[in-house]
PDB file of N, CA, C and O in Angstrom:
ATOM      1  N   MET A   1      51.271  12.904 -11.624  1.00  0.00           N
ATOM      2  CA  MET A   1      50.089  13.744 -11.721  1.00  0.00           C
ATOM      3  C   MET A   1      48.977  13.031 -12.494  1.00  0.00           C
ATOM      4  O   MET A   1      47.809  13.119 -12.117  1.00  0.00           O
ATOM      5  N   LEU A   2      49.330  12.332 -13.563  1.00  0.00           N
ATOM      6  CA  LEU A   2      48.350  11.609 -14.368  1.00  0.00           C
ATOM      7  C   LEU A   2      47.686  10.512 -13.544  1.00  0.00           C
ATOM      8  O   LEU A   2      46.485  10.269 -13.663  1.00  0.00           O
ATOM      9  N   LYS A   3      48.492   9.850 -12.701  1.00  0.00           N
ATOM     10  CA  LYS A   3      47.952   8.792 -11.845  1.00  0.00           C
ATOM     11  C   LYS A   3      46.938   9.366 -10.850  1.00  0.00           C
ATOM     12  O   LYS A   3      45.934   8.724 -10.544  1.00  0.00           O
ATOM     13  N   PHE A   4      47.201  10.565 -10.351  1.00  0.00           N
ATOM     14  CA  PHE A   4      46.287  11.219  -9.416  1.00  0.00           C
ATOM     15  C   PHE A   4      44.908  11.403 -10.056  1.00  0.00           C
ATOM     16  O   PHE A   4      43.884  11.060  -9.464  1.00  0.00           O
ATOM     17  N   PHE A   5      44.901  11.962 -11.299  1.00  0.00           N
ATOM     18  CA  PHE A   5      43.629  12.186 -11.991  1.00  0.00           C
ATOM     19  C   PHE A   5      42.933  10.869 -12.332  1.00  0.00           C
ATOM     20  O   PHE A   5      41.709  10.755 -12.251  1.00  0.00           O
ATOM     21  N   LYS A   6      43.723   9.898 -12.707  1.00  0.00           N
ATOM     22  CA  LYS A   6      43.164   8.592 -13.042  1.00  0.00           C
ATOM     23  C   LYS A   6      42.461   7.996 -11.828  1.00  0.00           C
ATOM     24  O   LYS A   6      41.348   7.481 -11.934  1.00  0.00           O
ATOM     25  N   ASN A   7      43.123   8.070 -10.675  1.00  0.00           N
ATOM     26  CA  ASN A   7      42.534   7.561  -9.432  1.00  0.00           C
ATOM     27  C   ASN A   7      41.317   8.383  -9.014  1.00  0.00           C
ATOM     28  O   ASN A   7      40.328   7.828  -8.535  1.00  0.00           O
ATOM     29  N   ALA A   8      41.385   9.687  -9.191  1.00  0.00           N
ATOM     30  CA  ALA A   8      40.270  10.562  -8.812  1.00  0.00           C
ATOM     31  C   ALA A   8      39.038  10.257  -9.660  1.00  0.00           C
ATOM     32  O   ALA A   8      37.928  10.173  -9.136  1.00  0.00           O
ATOM     33  N   PHE A   9      39.229  10.093 -10.960  1.00  0.00           N
ATOM     34  CA  PHE A   9      38.097   9.773 -11.836  1.00  0.00           C
ATOM     35  C   PHE A   9      37.523   8.385 -11.538  1.00  0.00           C
ATOM     36  O   PHE A   9      36.310   8.182 -11.592  1.00  0.00           O
ATOM     37  N   ARG A  10      38.383   7.457 -11.231  1.00  0.00           N
ATOM     38  CA  ARG A  10      37.910   6.112 -10.879  1.00  0.00           C
ATOM     39  C   ARG A  10      37.084   6.170  -9.587  1.00  0.00           C
ATOM     40  O   ARG A  10      36.032   5.539  -9.486  1.00  0.00           O
ATOM     41  N   ASP A  11      37.572   6.930  -8.607  1.00  0.00           N
ATOM     42  CA  ASP A  11      36.835   7.081  -7.357  1.00  0.00           C
ATOM     43  C   ASP A  11      35.482   7.756  -7.576  1.00  0.00           C
ATOM     44  O   ASP A  11      34.481   7.350  -6.986  1.00  0.00           O
ATOM     45  N   MET A  12      35.451   8.782  -8.420  1.00  0.00           N
ATOM     46  CA  MET A  12      34.193   9.467  -8.712  1.00  0.00           C
ATOM     47  C   MET A  12      33.217   8.517  -9.413  1.00  0.00           C
ATOM     48  O   MET A  12      32.021   8.525  -9.125  1.00  0.00           O
ATOM     49  N   LYS A  13      33.734   7.705 -10.330  1.00  0.00           N
ATOM     50  CA  LYS A  13      32.891   6.748 -11.044  1.00  0.00           C
ATOM     51  C   LYS A  13      32.298   5.732 -10.070  1.00  0.00           C
ATOM     52  O   LYS A  13      31.106   5.431 -10.137  1.00  0.00           O
ATOM     53  N   GLU A  14      33.120   5.204  -9.169  1.00  0.00           N
ATOM     54  CA  GLU A  14      32.641   4.246  -8.177  1.00  0.00           C
ATOM     55  C   GLU A  14      31.623   4.893  -7.238  1.00  0.00           C
ATOM     56  O   GLU A  14      30.625   4.270  -6.873  1.00  0.00           O
ATOM     57  N   SER A  15      31.875   6.126  -6.855  1.00  0.00           N
ATOM     58  CA  SER A  15      30.958   6.843  -5.975  1.00  0.00           C
ATOM     59  C   SER A  15      29.614   7.087  -6.669  1.00  0.00           C
ATOM     60  O   SER A  15      28.559   6.915  -6.059  1.00  0.00           O
ATOM     61  N   ALA A  16      29.653   7.481  -7.922  1.00  0.00           N
ATOM     62  CA  ALA A  16      28.422   7.720  -8.672  1.00  0.00           C
ATOM     63  C   ALA A  16      27.645   6.414  -8.845  1.00  0.00           C
ATOM     64  O   ALA A  16      26.418   6.398  -8.753  1.00  0.00           O
ATOM     65  N   LYS A  17      28.359   5.335  -9.092  1.00  0.00           N
ATOM     66  CA  LYS A  17      27.713   4.037  -9.249  1.00  0.00           C
ATOM     67  C   LYS A  17      27.033   3.623  -7.945  1.00  0.00           C
ATOM     68  O   LYS A  17      25.902   3.138  -7.954  1.00  0.00           O
ATOM     69  N   ARG A  18      27.721   3.814  -6.838  1.00  0.00           N
ATOM     70  CA  ARG A  18      27.164   3.464  -5.531  1.00  0.00           C
ATOM     71  C   ARG A  18      25.948   4.340  -5.213  1.00  0.00           C
ATOM     72  O   ARG A  18      24.950   3.849  -4.686  1.00  0.00           O
ATOM     73  N   GLN A  19      26.031   5.634  -5.532  1.00  0.00           N
ATOM     74  CA  GLN A  19      24.899   6.535  -5.292  1.00  0.00           C
ATOM     75  C   GLN A  19      23.695   6.125  -6.141  1.00  0.00           C
ATOM     76  O   GLN A  19      22.553   6.194  -5.686  1.00  0.00           O
ATOM     77  N   HIS A  20      23.959   5.701  -7.374  1.00  0.00           N
ATOM     78  CA  HIS A  20      22.873   5.235  -8.240  1.00  0.00           C
ATOM     79  C   HIS A  20      22.196   4.004  -7.628  1.00  0.00           C
ATOM     80  O   HIS A  20      20.971   3.893  -7.664  1.00  0.00           O
ATOM     81  N   GLU A  21      22.976   3.088  -7.074  1.00  0.00           N
ATOM     82  CA  GLU A  21      22.414   1.895  -6.430  1.00  0.00           C
ATOM     83  C   GLU A  21      21.559   2.281  -5.218  1.00  0.00           C
ATOM     84  O   GLU A  21      20.494   1.705  -4.994  1.00  0.00           O
ATOM     85  N   ILE A  22      22.026   3.249  -4.447  1.00  0.00           N
ATOM     86  CA  ILE A  22      21.281   3.725  -3.274  1.00  0.00           C
ATOM     87  C   ILE A  22      19.970   4.368  -3.709  1.00  0.00           C
ATOM     88  O   ILE A  22      18.914   4.083  -3.144  1.00  0.00           O
ATOM     89  N   ASP A  23      20.042   5.236  -4.717  1.00  0.00           N
ATOM     90  CA  ASP A  23      18.837   5.903  -5.218  1.00  0.00           C
ATOM     91  C   ASP A  23      17.826   4.897  -5.749  1.00  0.00           C
ATOM     92  O   ASP A  23      16.627   5.023  -5.500  1.00  0.00           O
ATOM     93  N   ARG A  24      18.306   3.909  -6.473  1.00  0.00           N
ATOM     94  CA  ARG A  24      17.416   2.890  -7.037  1.00  0.00           C
ATOM     95  C   ARG A  24      16.749   2.085  -5.924  1.00  0.00           C
ATOM     96  O   ARG A  24      15.551   1.813  -5.992  1.00  0.00           O
ATOM     97  N   ALA A  25      17.516   1.701  -4.899  1.00  0.00           N
ATOM     98  CA  ALA A  25      16.957   0.949  -3.774  1.00  0.00           C
ATOM     99  C   ALA A  25      15.914   1.777  -3.026  1.00  0.00           C
ATOM    100  O   ALA A  25      14.868   1.252  -2.644  1.00  0.00           O
ATOM    101  N   ASN A  26      16.188   3.059  -2.817  1.00  0.00           N
ATOM    102  CA  ASN A  26      15.222   3.937  -2.149  1.00  0.00           C
ATOM    103  C   ASN A  26      13.946   4.081  -2.976  1.00  0.00           C
ATOM    104  O   ASN A  26      12.846   4.093  -2.423  1.00  0.00           O
ATOM    105  N   PHE A  27      14.087   4.189  -4.291  1.00  0.00           N
ATOM    106  CA  PHE A  27      12.931   4.303  -5.173  1.00  0.00           C
ATOM    107  C   PHE A  27      12.082   3.034  -5.106  1.00  0.00           C
ATOM    108  O   PHE A  27      10.859   3.111  -4.987  1.00  0.00           O
ATOM    109  N   GLU A  28      12.723   1.878  -5.182  1.00  0.00           N
ATOM    110  CA  GLU A  28      12.001   0.603  -5.116  1.00  0.00           C
ATOM    111  C   GLU A  28      11.283   0.451  -3.770  1.00  0.00           C
ATOM    112  O   GLU A  28      10.148  -0.023  -3.717  1.00  0.00           O
ATOM    113  N   ALA A  29      11.949   0.856  -2.691  1.00  0.00           N
ATOM    114  CA  ALA A  29      11.331   0.770  -1.358  1.00  0.00           C
ATOM    115  C   ALA A  29      10.096   1.662  -1.290  1.00  0.00           C
ATOM    116  O   ALA A  29       9.060   1.241  -0.775  1.00  0.00           O
ATOM    117  N   ALA A  30      10.191   2.868  -1.793  1.00  0.00           N
ATOM    118  CA  ALA A  30       9.051   3.795  -1.777  1.00  0.00           C
ATOM    119  C   ALA A  30       7.904   3.252  -2.630  1.00  0.00           C
ATOM    120  O   ALA A  30       6.736   3.372  -2.263  1.00  0.00           O
ATOM    121  N   LYS A  31       8.245   2.667  -3.749  1.00  0.00           N
ATOM    122  CA  LYS A  31       7.219   2.094  -4.624  1.00  0.00           C
ATOM    123  C   LYS A  31       6.491   0.947  -3.928  1.00  0.00           C
ATOM    124  O   LYS A  31       5.265   0.859  -3.996  1.00  0.00           O
ATOM    125  N   LEU A  32       7.233   0.075  -3.263  1.00  0.00           N
ATOM    126  CA  LEU A  32       6.619  -1.038  -2.548  1.00  0.00           C
ATOM    127  C   LEU A  32       5.786  -0.560  -1.367  1.00  0.00           C
ATOM    128  O   LEU A  32       4.699  -1.080  -1.115  1.00  0.00           O
ATOM    129  N   GLU A  33       6.295   0.426  -0.647  1.00  0.00           N
ATOM    130  CA  GLU A  33       5.551   0.955   0.497  1.00  0.00           C
ATOM    131  C   GLU A  33       4.232   1.569   0.060  1.00  0.00           C
ATOM    132  O   GLU A  33       3.214   1.391   0.729  1.00  0.00           O
ATOM    133  N   SER A  34       4.237   2.283  -1.044  1.00  0.00           N
ATOM    134  CA  SER A  34       2.986   2.886  -1.516  1.00  0.00           C
ATOM    135  C   SER A  34       2.035   1.804  -2.000  1.00  0.00           C
ATOM    136  O   SER A  34       0.821   1.933  -1.840  1.00  0.00           O
ATOM    137  N   SER A  35       2.566   0.745  -2.586  1.00  0.00           N
ATOM    138  CA  SER A  35       1.722  -0.373  -3.025  1.00  0.00           C
ATOM    139  C   SER A  35       1.060  -1.033  -1.831  1.00  0.00           C
ATOM    140  O   SER A  35      -0.116  -1.390  -1.892  1.00  0.00           O
ATOM    141  N   ILE A  36       1.799  -1.198  -0.754  1.00  0.00           N
ATOM    142  CA  ILE A  36       1.255  -1.791   0.465  1.00  0.00           C
ATOM    143  C   ILE A  36       0.141  -0.915   1.026  1.00  0.00           C
ATOM    144  O   ILE A  36      -0.900  -1.418   1.447  1.00  0.00           O
ATOM    145  N   ALA A  37       0.362   0.394   1.030  1.00  0.00           N
ATOM    146  CA  ALA A  37      -0.644   1.318   1.557  1.00  0.00           C
ATOM    147  C   ALA A  37      -1.919   1.269   0.717  1.00  0.00           C
ATOM    148  O   ALA A  37      -3.024   1.285   1.260  1.00  0.00           O
ATOM    149  N   VAL A  38      -1.768   1.209  -0.585  1.00  0.00           N
ATOM    150  CA  VAL A  38      -2.935   1.134  -1.467  1.00  0.00           C
ATOM    151  C   VAL A  38      -3.690  -0.165  -1.223  1.00  0.00           C
ATOM    152  O   VAL A  38      -4.919  -0.182  -1.144  1.00  0.00           O
ATOM    153  N   SER A  39      -2.934  -1.250  -1.106  1.00  0.00           N
ATOM    154  CA  SER A  39      -3.548  -2.558  -0.875  1.00  0.00           C
ATOM    155  C   SER A  39      -4.298  -2.572   0.458  1.00  0.00           C
ATOM    156  O   SER A  39      -5.405  -3.101   0.552  1.00  0.00           O
ATOM    157  N   LYS A  40      -3.689  -1.991   1.475  1.00  0.00           N
ATOM    158  CA  LYS A  40      -4.312  -1.939   2.797  1.00  0.00           C
ATOM    159  C   LYS A  40      -5.607  -1.125   2.750  1.00  0.00           C
ATOM    160  O   LYS A  40      -6.605  -1.519   3.354  1.00  0.00           O
ATOM    161  N   GLU A  41      -5.601  -0.004   2.045  1.00  0.00           N
ATOM    162  CA  GLU A  41      -6.793   0.834   1.920  1.00  0.00           C
ATOM    163  C   GLU A  41      -7.899   0.103   1.158  1.00  0.00           C
ATOM    164  O   GLU A  41      -9.075   0.225   1.500  1.00  0.00           O
ATOM    165  N   LYS A  42      -7.524  -0.654   0.130  1.00  0.00           N
ATOM    166  CA  LYS A  42      -8.525  -1.403  -0.640  1.00  0.00           C
ATOM    167  C   LYS A  42      -9.179  -2.461   0.235  1.00  0.00           C
ATOM    168  O   LYS A  42     -10.399  -2.623   0.206  1.00  0.00           O
ATOM    169  N   ARG A  43      -8.375  -3.186   1.016  1.00  0.00           N
ATOM    170  CA  ARG A  43      -8.937  -4.190   1.920  1.00  0.00           C
ATOM    171  C   ARG A  43      -9.865  -3.543   2.940  1.00  0.00           C
ATOM    172  O   ARG A  43     -10.919  -4.091   3.264  1.00  0.00           O
ATOM    173  N   LYS A  44      -9.474  -2.385   3.444  1.00  0.00           N
ATOM    174  CA  LYS A  44     -10.291  -1.671   4.423  1.00  0.00           C
ATOM    175  C   LYS A  44     -11.624  -1.255   3.799  1.00  0.00           C
ATOM    176  O   LYS A  44     -12.672  -1.397   4.428  1.00  0.00           O
ATOM    177  N   ALA A  45     -11.589  -0.749   2.581  1.00  0.00           N
ATOM    178  CA  ALA A  45     -12.818  -0.345   1.889  1.00  0.00           C
ATOM    179  C   ALA A  45     -13.707  -1.555   1.616  1.00  0.00           C
ATOM    180  O   ALA A  45     -14.927  -1.475   1.761  1.00  0.00           O
ATOM    181  N   ASP A  46     -13.102  -2.670   1.224  1.00  0.00           N
ATOM    182  CA  ASP A  46     -13.874  -3.893   0.987  1.00  0.00           C
ATOM    183  C   ASP A  46     -14.554  -4.371   2.263  1.00  0.00           C
ATOM    184  O   ASP A  46     -15.719  -4.768   2.238  1.00  0.00           O
ATOM    185  N   LYS A  47     -13.836  -4.333   3.368  1.00  0.00           N
ATOM    186  CA  LYS A  47     -14.413  -4.754   4.652  1.00  0.00           C
ATOM    187  C   LYS A  47     -15.553  -3.824   5.066  1.00  0.00           C
ATOM    188  O   LYS A  47     -16.563  -4.285   5.598  1.00  0.00           O
ATOM    189  N   GLU A  48     -15.402  -2.540   4.829  1.00  0.00           N
ATOM    190  CA  GLU A  48     -16.449  -1.575   5.163  1.00  0.00           C
ATOM    191  C   GLU A  48     -17.702  -1.848   4.327  1.00  0.00           C
ATOM    192  O   GLU A  48     -18.818  -1.813   4.845  1.00  0.00           O
ATOM    193  N   LYS A  49     -17.513  -2.117   3.041  1.00  0.00           N
ATOM    194  CA  LYS A  49     -18.645  -2.431   2.159  1.00  0.00           C
ATOM    195  C   LYS A  49     -19.335  -3.713   2.629  1.00  0.00           C
ATOM    196  O   LYS A  49     -20.563  -3.792   2.637  1.00  0.00           O
ATOM    197  N   GLU A  50     -18.557  -4.703   3.015  1.00  0.00           N
ATOM    198  CA  GLU A  50     -19.111  -5.965   3.514  1.00  0.00           C
ATOM    199  C   GLU A  50     -19.907  -5.744   4.806  1.00  0.00           C
ATOM    200  O   GLU A  50     -20.973  -6.330   4.993  1.00  0.00           O
ATOM    201  N   LEU A  51     -19.380  -4.898   5.690  1.00  0.00           N
ATOM    202  CA  LEU A  51     -20.065  -4.582   6.941  1.00  0.00           C
ATOM    203  C   LEU A  51     -21.397  -3.883   6.670  1.00  0.00           C
ATOM    204  O   LEU A  51     -22.410  -4.220   7.282  1.00  0.00           O
ATOM    205  N   GLN A  52     -21.398  -2.921   5.765  1.00  0.00           N
ATOM    206  CA  GLN A  52     -22.632  -2.198   5.448  1.00  0.00           C
ATOM    207  C   GLN A  52     -23.686  -3.149   4.864  1.00  0.00           C
ATOM    208  O   GLN A  52     -24.870  -3.024   5.176  1.00  0.00           O
ATOM    209  N   ALA A  53     -23.269  -4.083   4.034  1.00  0.00           N
ATOM    210  CA  ALA A  53     -24.210  -5.059   3.462  1.00  0.00           C
ATOM    211  C   ALA A  53     -24.778  -5.951   4.558  1.00  0.00           C
ATOM    212  O   ALA A  53     -25.973  -6.246   4.552  1.00  0.00           O
ATOM    213  N   ALA A  54     -23.946  -6.382   5.497  1.00  0.00           N
ATOM    214  CA  ALA A  54     -24.408  -7.233   6.596  1.00  0.00           C
ATOM    215  C   ALA A  54     -25.383  -6.478   7.498  1.00  0.00           C
ATOM    216  O   ALA A  54     -26.381  -7.044   7.943  1.00  0.00           O
ATOM    217  N   LEU A  55     -25.100  -5.211   7.767  1.00  0.00           N
ATOM    218  CA  LEU A  55     -25.999  -4.406   8.597  1.00  0.00           C
ATOM    219  C   LEU A  55     -27.354  -4.195   7.910  1.00  0.00           C
ATOM    220  O   LEU A  55     -28.399  -4.238   8.559  1.00  0.00           O
ATOM    221  N   ALA A  56     -27.324  -3.968   6.601  1.00  0.00           N
ATOM    222  CA  ALA A  56     -28.584  -3.798   5.856  1.00  0.00           C
ATOM    223  C   ALA A  56     -29.379  -5.107   5.877  1.00  0.00           C
ATOM    224  O   ALA A  56     -30.599  -5.087   6.036  1.00  0.00           O
ATOM    225  N   ARG A  57     -28.709  -6.216   5.722  1.00  0.00           N
ATOM    226  CA  ARG A  57     -29.375  -7.523   5.768  1.00  0.00           C
ATOM    227  C   ARG A  57     -29.992  -7.780   7.141  1.00  0.00           C
ATOM    228  O   ARG A  57     -31.104  -8.298   7.245  1.00  0.00           O
ATOM    229  N   LYS A  58     -29.259  -7.411   8.190  1.00  0.00           N
ATOM    230  CA  LYS A  58     -29.748  -7.586   9.558  1.00  0.00           C
ATOM    231  C   LYS A  58     -30.996  -6.730   9.796  1.00  0.00           C
ATOM    232  O   LYS A  58     -31.965  -7.177  10.410  1.00  0.00           O
ATOM    233  N   LYS A  59     -30.950  -5.487   9.294  1.00  0.00           N
ATOM    234  CA  LYS A  59     -32.083  -4.579   9.464  1.00  0.00           C
ATOM    235  C   LYS A  59     -33.324  -5.130   8.755  1.00  0.00           C
ATOM    236  O   LYS A  59     -34.423  -5.109   9.310  1.00  0.00           O
ATOM    237  N   ALA A  60     -33.142  -5.623   7.530  1.00  0.00           N
ATOM    238  CA  ALA A  60     -34.261  -6.185   6.775  1.00  0.00           C
ATOM    239  C   ALA A  60     -34.825  -7.404   7.488  1.00  0.00           C
ATOM    240  O   ALA A  60     -36.043  -7.570   7.545  1.00  0.00           O
ATOM    241  N   ALA A  61     -33.982  -8.243   8.022  1.00  0.00           N
ATOM    242  CA  ALA A  61     -34.437  -9.436   8.736  1.00  0.00           C
ATOM    243  C   ALA A  61     -35.179  -9.044  10.008  1.00  0.00           C
ATOM    244  O   ALA A  61     -36.187  -9.664  10.350  1.00  0.00           O
ATOM    245  N   GLN A  62     -34.702  -8.041  10.701  1.00  0.00           N
ATOM    246  CA  GLN A  62     -35.360  -7.576  11.931  1.00  0.00           C
ATOM    247  C   GLN A  62     -36.748  -7.030  11.610  1.00  0.00           C
ATOM    248  O   GLN A  62     -37.703  -7.284  12.344  1.00  0.00           O
ATOM    249  N   GLU A  63     -36.861  -6.284  10.521  1.00  0.00           N
ATOM    250  CA  GLU A  63     -38.161  -5.740  10.116  1.00  0.00           C
ATOM    251  C   GLU A  63     -39.145  -6.867   9.772  1.00  0.00           C
ATOM    252  O   GLU A  63     -40.313  -6.798  10.154  1.00  0.00           O
ATOM    253  N   LYS A  64     -38.688  -7.894   9.062  1.00  0.00           N
ATOM    254  CA  LYS A  64     -39.542  -9.044   8.741  1.00  0.00           C
ATOM    255  C   LYS A  64     -39.979  -9.761  10.007  1.00  0.00           C
ATOM    256  O   LYS A  64     -41.133 -10.167  10.140  1.00  0.00           O
ATOM    257  N   TYR A  65     -39.052  -9.911  10.923  1.00  0.00           N
ATOM    258  CA  TYR A  65     -39.354 -10.581  12.209  1.00  0.00           C
ATOM    259  C   TYR A  65     -40.397  -9.809  12.989  1.00  0.00           C
ATOM    260  O   TYR A  65     -41.352 -10.390  13.505  1.00  0.00           O
ATOM    261  N   ASP A  66     -40.216  -8.492  13.076  1.00  0.00           N
ATOM    262  CA  ASP A  66     -41.164  -7.634  13.817  1.00  0.00           C
ATOM    263  C   ASP A  66     -42.547  -7.676  13.169  1.00  0.00           C
ATOM    264  O   ASP A  66     -43.559  -7.724  13.868  1.00  0.00           O
ATOM    265  N   ALA A  67     -42.592  -7.657  11.844  1.00  0.00           N
ATOM    266  CA  ALA A  67     -43.874  -7.701  11.127  1.00  0.00           C
ATOM    267  C   ALA A  67     -44.572  -9.036  11.381  1.00  0.00           C
ATOM    268  O   ALA A  67     -45.785  -9.065  11.588  1.00  0.00           O
ATOM    269  N   ALA A  68     -43.836 -10.123  11.367  1.00  0.00           N
ATOM    270  CA  ALA A  68     -44.417 -11.447  11.593  1.00  0.00           C
ATOM    271  C   ALA A  68     -44.894 -11.559  13.027  1.00  0.00           C
ATOM    272  O   ALA A  68     -45.924 -12.179  13.291  1.00  0.00           O
ATOM    273  N   LYS A  69     -44.173 -10.979  13.938  1.00  0.00           N
ATOM    274  CA  LYS A  69     -44.534 -11.033  15.361  1.00  0.00           C
ATOM    275  C   LYS A  69     -45.830 -10.270  15.617  1.00  0.00           C
ATOM    276  O   LYS A  69     -46.640 -10.701  16.439  1.00  0.00           O
ATOM    277  N   LYS A  70     -46.047  -9.139  14.925  1.00  0.00           N
ATOM    278  CA  LYS A  70     -47.260  -8.336  15.103  1.00  0.00           C
ATOM    279  C   LYS A  70     -48.494  -9.073  14.565  1.00  0.00           C
ATOM    280  O   LYS A  70     -49.592  -8.907  15.094  1.00  0.00           O
ATOM    281  N   ARG A  71     -48.318  -9.868  13.534  1.00  0.00           N
ATOM    282  CA  ARG A  71     -49.444 -10.576  12.932  1.00  0.00           C
ATOM    283  C   ARG A  71     -49.939 -11.698  13.828  1.00  0.00           C
ATOM    284  O   ARG A  71     -51.109 -12.076  13.769  1.00  0.00           O
ATOM    285  N   ASN A  72     -49.069 -12.217  14.639  1.00  0.00           N
ATOM    286  CA  ASN A  72     -49.459 -13.340  15.517  1.00  0.00           C
ATOM    287  C   ASN A  72     -50.030 -12.861  16.789  1.00  0.00           C
ATOM    288  O   ASN A  72     -50.408 -13.668  17.638  1.00  0.00           O
TER     289      ASN A  72
END
């Protein structure tokens, strides 16, 4: 009977240890996935800001060109 309990407790300990490893791996995966999503959103926002600056520059250049063309 003592051996039964000894084996049962050992099995529970191993099971708890394995579950802890699974939980930790899932937590790390979720943390990395959220980091990737944040990084992707930051790059997207940076590209959008760069696009808006380029469009504003193009508009200003077009206005200068049109003004110079009217003077000639």
